[in-house]
N, C-alpha and C positions, 0 to 999 in steps of 0.2 A: 660261329653262332653267338659268342659273347660280343664280338665286334658289332654284329647286327643289332643286338639289344642296346649296346652303348650308343650306337648312332641314332636310335629312336628316342633317346632321353632328351628332354628339353633342358639343356644345361643352363639356360638363362634363368629358368624357374628354380632350379636347384641352387644356383648361386644366390638368387634373391632370398630363398628360404634360409640358407646358411648365413647370409649376412644379417638377416632379421634375428636369427637365434643369437649370433654373436653380439649384435647391438643390444638386444634385450638383456642378455647376461651382463654386459657392461653397464647398461642403464640401471639395473637393479643395484649394482654395486655403487653407482654414483648416487642414486636416490637414497641409499642407506648410509651414506657417509656422514661424518660428524658435521661437516660444513652444511650439507643439505638439511640436516636436522635443525641447525641454527636458523637457517632461512625459514623453515616451517614454523619454528617457534616465534620468530619475529613477525611473520605474517599472521599467525594466530593471535598474537598480542595486539596487532593493529586492528584486526577484525573485532576483537573484544572491546577495544577503545571506541571503535566506530559504533558498535552496538549500544554502548553506554550513552554516547552522544545522541543517537537516534531516540533512545528511550527518554532522555531528558527533554528533547524537543517534543516528543509525543505527549508528555505530561503537560507541557506548556500549551500545546495545541488543544488538548482536551479541556483544560481550564478555560481557555478563550472561547471555545465552542459552547461550553456550558454557560458562560456569561452572556454570550450572544443569544442563546436560546431563551434564557430567563428574561432578558431585555425584550426580546420579540414577543414573549407571552404577555409581559406588562403592557406593551404597546397595543396589542390586540384587545386586552381587557379594557384599557382606557377607551379605545375606539368603540368597543361594544357598549360601554357605559354611556358614552356621548350619544351614540345612536339611539339607545333606549330612552335617554332623557329627551332627545329631540322628538322622538315618536310620541312620548308621553305629553310633551308640550303641545304638539300638533293636535293630539286627541283632546286635550283639555281645551284648546282654543276652539275646536270644532263643537265641543259640548256647550261652551259659553255662547257661541254664535247661535246655536240651536235654541238655547234658553232665551236669548234676546229676541229671536224671531217669534218664539211662542208668547213672550210677554207683550210684544207689539201687536199681536193679533188679538 
């Protein structure tokens, strides 16, 4: 009866499970070692340096974008002023021509 039960066991799956447990246990020991902690520390330091560089570049980018935005606003204000001056000159010329026509009549 015991032999029948043992013959029905999927030994490949049991072996894979046991290997996983063994590898996992060894993995935790490796990941918790002093050398691994040094690697984690170095990687964390590199990420922090990278973060500082990115933040510096971000500040420069924000300053440049602010300058571009202000220059674009100035350009639009100048164009608007020129357009208004042109419209005013055209209206003034139209009024003068109407006055001249009225005087001629």
